[in-house]
C-alpha positions as CSV (number, residue, x, y, z in Angstrom):
1,M,-5.7,-11.2,-12.6
2,T,-3.1,-9.3,-10.6
3,I,-4.2,-6.4,-8.4
4,L,-2.1,-3.6,-7.1
5,V,-3.2,-2.5,-3.6
6,T,-1.7,0.7,-2.2
7,G,-1.7,1.2,1.6
8,A,-1.4,-2.6,1.9
9,A,0.0,-2.5,5.5
10,G,-2.8,-0.3,6.8
11,F,-5.8,-1.6,8.6
12,I,-8.2,-1.5,5.6
13,G,-5.5,-2.4,3.1
14,F,-4.4,-5.5,5.1
15,H,-8.0,-6.8,5.2
16,V,-8.5,-6.1,1.5
17,V,-5.3,-7.9,0.5
18,K,-6.1,-10.8,2.8
19,T,-9.5,-11.2,1.3
20,L,-8.2,-11.0,-2.3
21,I,-5.6,-13.7,-1.5
22,Q,-8.3,-15.9,0.0
23,M,-10.2,-15.5,-3.3
24,G,-7.2,-16.7,-5.2
25,E,-6.1,-13.4,-6.6
26,K,-2.5,-12.4,-7.1
27,V,-1.8,-9.2,-5.2
28,V,1.1,-6.7,-5.3
29,G,1.1,-4.5,-2.2
30,V,2.7,-1.1,-1.8
31,D,3.1,0.9,1.4
32,N,5.6,3.4,2.6
33,L,5.4,2.1,6.2
34,N,5.4,5.6,7.6
35,D,5.5,5.9,11.4
36,Y,2.2,7.8,11.9
37,Y,0.8,4.4,13.1
38,D,2.9,1.7,14.7
39,V,5.4,0.3,12.1
40,A,5.7,-2.9,14.1
41,L,2.0,-3.5,13.7
42,K,2.3,-2.8,9.9
43,N,5.2,-5.3,9.7
44,S,3.2,-7.8,11.6
45,R,0.4,-7.5,9.1
46,L,2.8,-7.9,6.2
47,S,4.3,-11.0,7.7
48,Q,0.9,-12.6,7.7
49,L,0.5,-11.7,4.0
50,T,4.0,-12.6,2.8
51,V,3.5,-16.3,3.6
52,S,1.2,-16.4,0.5
53,P,3.0,-17.0,-2.8
54,N,0.2,-14.8,-4.3
55,F,1.5,-11.7,-2.5
56,S,4.5,-9.6,-3.2
57,F,5.3,-6.4,-1.3
58,Y,7.1,-3.1,-2.2
59,K,8.1,-0.5,0.3
60,A,7.5,2.6,-1.7
61,D,5.9,6.1,-1.5
62,I,3.0,6.4,-4.0
63,A,4.1,10.0,-4.6
64,D,7.5,8.7,-5.9
65,Q,6.8,8.4,-9.6
66,E,10.0,6.5,-10.4
67,S,9.3,3.9,-7.7
68,I,5.7,3.4,-8.9
69,E,6.7,3.1,-12.5
70,S,9.3,0.5,-11.6
71,I,6.7,-1.5,-9.7
72,I,4.4,-1.4,-12.6
73,L,7.1,-2.5,-15.0
74,D,8.1,-5.3,-12.7
75,N,4.5,-6.5,-12.6
76,N,3.3,-6.1,-16.2
77,D,0.3,-8.3,-15.6
78,L,-1.5,-5.8,-13.4
79,T,-5.2,-5.6,-14.2
80,S,-6.5,-3.4,-11.4
81,V,-5.5,-0.9,-8.8
82,I,-7.2,-0.5,-5.4
83,H,-5.9,2.8,-4.0
84,L,-6.1,2.9,-0.2
85,A,-2.9,4.7,0.6
86,A,-3.4,8.0,2.4
87,Q,-2.0,10.0,5.3
88,A,-4.5,9.5,8.2
89,G,-5.5,11.7,11.1
90,V,-7.6,14.9,11.0
91,R,-5.7,16.7,13.8
92,Y,-2.4,15.9,12.3
93,S,-3.5,17.3,9.0
94,Q,-4.1,20.7,10.6
95,T,-0.5,20.9,11.9
96,N,1.2,19.1,9.0
97,P,-0.7,20.1,5.9
98,Y,2.3,19.4,3.6
99,S,2.3,15.7,4.6
100,Y,-1.3,15.4,3.6
101,E,-0.9,17.3,0.3
102,H,2.1,15.1,-0.5
103,A,0.5,11.7,0.3
104,N,-3.1,12.3,-0.6
105,L,-2.9,14.5,-3.6
106,R,0.4,13.8,-5.3
107,G,0.4,10.0,-5.0
108,L,-0.4,7.8,-8.0
């Protein structure tokens, strides 16, 4: 079983991926690594995951249909999707509604 996890570098996504790998699952992670939260922290999380041969990572925006289709074609053994990618931050959503609409409604 191969599982696609969006938002893989985020707090929840990282822990979900880590648990799935520990359970012996093959995981394909996707994240756009936006700078709303510290990108260095996201990269640190990813470096912990990429040591596993059961993890592969794609830097991509889930709202970019061409990128997502390419990832799916590259990993034709996908059986499940855990969709955790989203633009976070309530206050930010009030001042930047397009960012939220783009990330949270158009993705996947």
